[in-house]
N, C-alpha and C positions, 0 to 999 in steps of 0.2 A: 574425566573433562572439564570441560571452562567454569571457573563459576560465576555461578550469579551473587555478582555485590548489592545489599540493600540496602539502600540511606535515610541518616536522620531528615527535618526538615523543619530544621529550627534555623540553619547555622544564616544568619542574614547578611553578614558578605555583601559588596554588591562587587561583580566579573562583571568585566571586559569581555567580549565573548565573536569571532568572526565564523561564519557559515559559507562552504563554500560552493555552490548550485552552480544548475546549466540551466540556464533561463531564466523566467521568474519563479519566484517562489509562491504566485498565485496556479502555476500553474493544472489544474483541475483532474488529479488523481492517488489516490492512500496514501502512496509515500511523497507529496508536495505540503498534503494535507495531514502528513506530522511529525515536520522540518518546520510547518507553519503553523499549525497550534506547543513547536516546543517554542517557538520565535520568541508570541505572540505570553505564554508562561512567560521565561526566565524573562520576558522585558518587564511580568505585572511582578515581578519579586525589586526590581532594580534596577536590574542584569541591562548592560547596553551592552548590545546586538549588530551585529556591523552583517547586511550581507554584501557576499565578494560569486559578483554571479562573471561565468564561460560561457559561451555566444554556443550555444543549440548543435552537436553540426554534423556527422557520420563518426563509426567506430573509427576511423585509419584518422581523418581531419585531427578526431580528441585525440592520439598518440601524438602526435607533433605541434599540437602545444607544448610537450620534454624542450622541446627544443625552446622558444619564449616562457612561460607560463615561469616566473619564482614565489614564492612564497613571500606578501607581505611582512616586511620588518619591523613596519611600524601602520598602525591605527589611524582613520583618521581622524575616527572620535574622538580618539583618544586626543591625539594632538590638535582639539578646535579644545577640548574642554581644560588641556590646559593652558591653553596661550588664552581664555576664561581666565581662569585660577591661578595665573603666574605661576606652576608649575614647574621644575625645571623638568626635563624633556625624556622620556618614556621608555627606555630603549628597547624593548620592551612588546613595548605598544599592545597586542592583546595579549590578558590570561591564561588563556587558550582557545584551539581555532579546532571549530566541530568542520566535519570535510565530508557528507550527499557522499557510501561508496561509492555511487553513479558516475563520481568521476572520476573515474579513480584512474581512468585509458591515461589522462591530463595533467597529473600527478606525483606518478614516482622519483621523476629526476629532481621537484621541490620539496619531495617528503625528503630528499634524502640528504640535502642542503643542510646545511647552513636555518636552527632559527630555535628562535627562547623561552617556547609559549610548550606550553606538548601535545600533540593533535588526537586530537578522533575522528573514530570516522564511523558511522553512519550509517548503518546495513539495515536496507529494507527486505536487499533479496538476494543472491550472488548472480548476474551473465552466466556463468561457468553452469549455474541448475536446469537454467529454460534448455528448449526440446527444441532440440541439431541436431549436424551431423557429429559422433564425436569427434572428428580431428577438429572440428573449428573448437568447441569445449575444451579439449585439450588447452587449443592455443590460450585463450581465455580465460586457464585456469590460471597458466605459467602468469598470464599476467597479471591479476589476480593475487596469486599467492606471493608475485614480489613485491601487491601492491599494500598489500597489507599486511608483510612484514616492515612495513616500513611507517606504518603506525605506530603511536605509545600506549595506544586503546579506541576498546569498540564498543560501539552503544547495539544491541541486536533490538528486533520487532519482535522475536519469536522465538521459539525450545529448538524449532527446525533449521531456521536460522543459525542457533550455537552451531547444532550438529555440523554445520555445511562447513564454517569457519572454522571448528574441531578438524574434520580429517582433511581442508588442504593445508593452512596449519600449524592444528595440534593447539597444547598451552603456552600458556604465557605471558597471552593478552592480558590485561582489570578488561576485567571483564560484569556490564549490564546485560538482561534481557529484561527491555519495558514494552510494553502491551503499546500496537498504536493507541495515542486517541481515537473511542469509538462512540462518543458519548456527547454529544458535539448538539445536540438531534436532543435526548434531555426521550423522556420515555411518554414519546404520538399518540400512544390508542390502549383504546383499554382490552380488558379479555372480552363484554360485545359485542364491541366495536369488531374481534376477530370474528364470533361467531356470523352476527350480522349479514360483515363484507364475504362467507365462502358463500349465505342461498343465492349470489348472482347465478345465471344461468354458466355462464363463462366463466371460463379458467381464464386471467391473465398474467401472464409471466411478464419479469420484467428481468432485465440481461443491461445492470450500467459495468462504463466501462471503457475507457480507451479501445478503437474500432479497431484492435490489435490482433495478427495473432495469436499471439499470445494468452489471451485474450476467453482464445476456439471459440469462438462466438458462430463460426463455418460450420464446427458439429452439433449447436444448440439448434441452424435459421434448419443442417440438416433431417435435426428428429423433429421440428413443427410438419415441415415436407410430409413425413411419414406418418403423423397426426391426420395429417390432411389427406391421404389419400385411402384411409380405411371411409369407408360407407357410414358406415354408424352413424360419427360423430359428422353427419350427413351438408359433408361439404369442408370439415373444419371450422366451419360456422363459430362456434363457441370455443375453440385457442388461440389466441393474441398474443401478439410481445411485443414490445414498448421495446426499445433498444437508443438507451441516453452513454450518449459515450461523445468523445469532440475522435474527431474524421482520418485530421491532418498531421501522426506521428507516425501514420505504414497510408499513406493515401490512394497509394493502390489495390492494398488490404479494402482498402472500404471498402473503394468503387466498385471488387467485386463483390459485392458481400452484394452493392444490390444491385447489379447487375445479378447474383444467384437469389433473388424475392424476386428481381420483376418475369426470369425466364422461365422460375415456374409455378408461373400463379401468385407466390406470394405476397403481392402487396392490398391485400384489400386485413391480411392475418397484420403481416407487420406495418409498427412502426418506424421510424427511422427519426429521434428528436431532437442532437446532434445534445451538447455534452450544458447542463444546468447544474443548478447549484440553489439553495438558498431553500425559494416557498416553493418551484415547481421541481427544483425531487425528491421537497417532501412528498405534494404529491400522485405524485408514478410511485414512491411510497406503498399509502397509504390504501392509493388505490389497484394496488397489486396482489396474486395471491401465496406468486412465491416469488423466490428467489435465482439465477440460477445463472451463475457463469461459469462454465466450465475450462477453465483456465490449461490449460499445459505444464503452468508452477505454478505458486502463488508463495512468495517467502512468508507471508502472513493473511491477511485479505483481511483487511479494515469493514469489507464492502457487506460481505458476511452477516459481521455484527451488527452494520450502522443497518440490515437490513431488516437480519431480528425481534428488532426495536418495536417493528412499527408490526413484530407477529411475522413475518416472511420465516417461515423453513426453505433453507436456503441450499445450493444442488453444483456444487460444487468437486473437484475430482481429486481424488488419492495421490496426487505432487506434490507435494510440497508444505506450509501454513496449515490448509484449507482443514488437515482433520484436529489440527489442535484447538480447533470451532464446533464441526461439527462432527456429531453423532447418528451415524447414520443410523436411517430406521426413530431417532430421535426425535430430533427438532429440523433434517433435509434431509439431505442424504450426498453419500457419495460412490461417483460413476470414477470407472478409468475413464483416463483424459484419449477423449476422440470417439468416446463409447460410444457413439446417434444411435442406436438402440435399448440400452441400458437409461439412456435419457430420456428416449420417445418412452419407456413401460411404464417411470417415473409423474415422468407427466403424463401422460392417461388415468393413470394410479388416480395420483391426488386428482384430475379432471372425476374421472366416477362414485371416488370415494371423497367424499365431503366430510365424514363424520370424519376418516382420517385427518383431510384438510388440519379441517379445527383440532385436531387433536399438536397434531405437531407444530403447527402458529401458535398455539397456546404454550404445546415448550420453549419453543424459539423466542416467544416474549420472553418466558425463567431461564432460557441462559442469557439475555441479551441483560436481565435484570444482573446477574450473577460475579460479571463485568467490571475488572477494581475499573473507580474511574479514574478519567485524565489527570485530576489531580495529583492526590496519587505515585501515577507514574513517574510524571515529573517534576513532583516532586526528591523522587529518589532519582533522576538525574540529576535536578544538579544539584546535588551531594556527592554523584558519582564525579561530575565536573572539577567539584569545588576539593576530592580530597586528590583527582590525577596533579590539580596547578600544587594542593602543599608536597605531593613526593615529591614535584619538582624540582622542588629550591631547596630540597634537604638538603 
């Protein structure tokens, strides 16, 4: 297996770092949150981080980037620093370049070209691990395999992702498993508040994620429809679903989900809130009873742990990294991807047995508290980057 490396945080060397990503670093998603928090940490340590943004397009268009995009040989920030201090030009520019693996189709040819600094890929999850026809994933495996062979090291967000990388390219790349930042809101709820919240006559379900097929909102909506059809639930009036997440990534899918709600008479039970952050998101977490994101694949699942920080049992699937977070029947549930009936059964159980809801909610809060803090994890990433710089200069 690829070895997970750990590093001390005592090195005070300042680095000039490039980060390549698609679009804005402010994009609301777990992967962008990771990138953003890492940049914040590195800058707080005195490092210079320059963001190199490529335009968001479709996969085929991204592949055409290989005809024109080349890695920068000199940093804009490095050049301005040299001019201000009258230093001699730095031909290297960057000390190290981080690439969000999401950008892999745009970077293959560029990576195989000449570059004077090590390239590190930050992998949230592999595209070829998502649920789709086998022939499509075979193509993505081929492209991602070529890309991963072109980099000098890897930052991986989970043991699950490490296993996927191992199966794709084997050993040989320096690697660190660094769990994502899940403590940005701190401890926001007490045990007494969790117990009091469970007394509500409603079961408030929260879906948090971009409204895209991979996140499995269709499975959750099918489950809510099933619960509302049960006569003992009085037209399902005690089941509420709040959908929080952007709808622009896959607009046709988002429209289809809203249409499903309308034609199946779910409008009184389901609300779409769009993307939320900061205090509005905190309020959504605090008002909910359970977090449900039945994705067909997650490289890790920051959202599950964030919800646990508010005492929300998490319901995810057996595909991907959710298994590293959720202990089935202890602090949430794991279902097979697409199994709406199983999901409905779990929701009905939590609705009927409020003592069980409290038990899982308290266990979820405890699971969150046990998670390593981001400062520690980010410090290990920084140590890994420094080591790659040192080894590349030998």
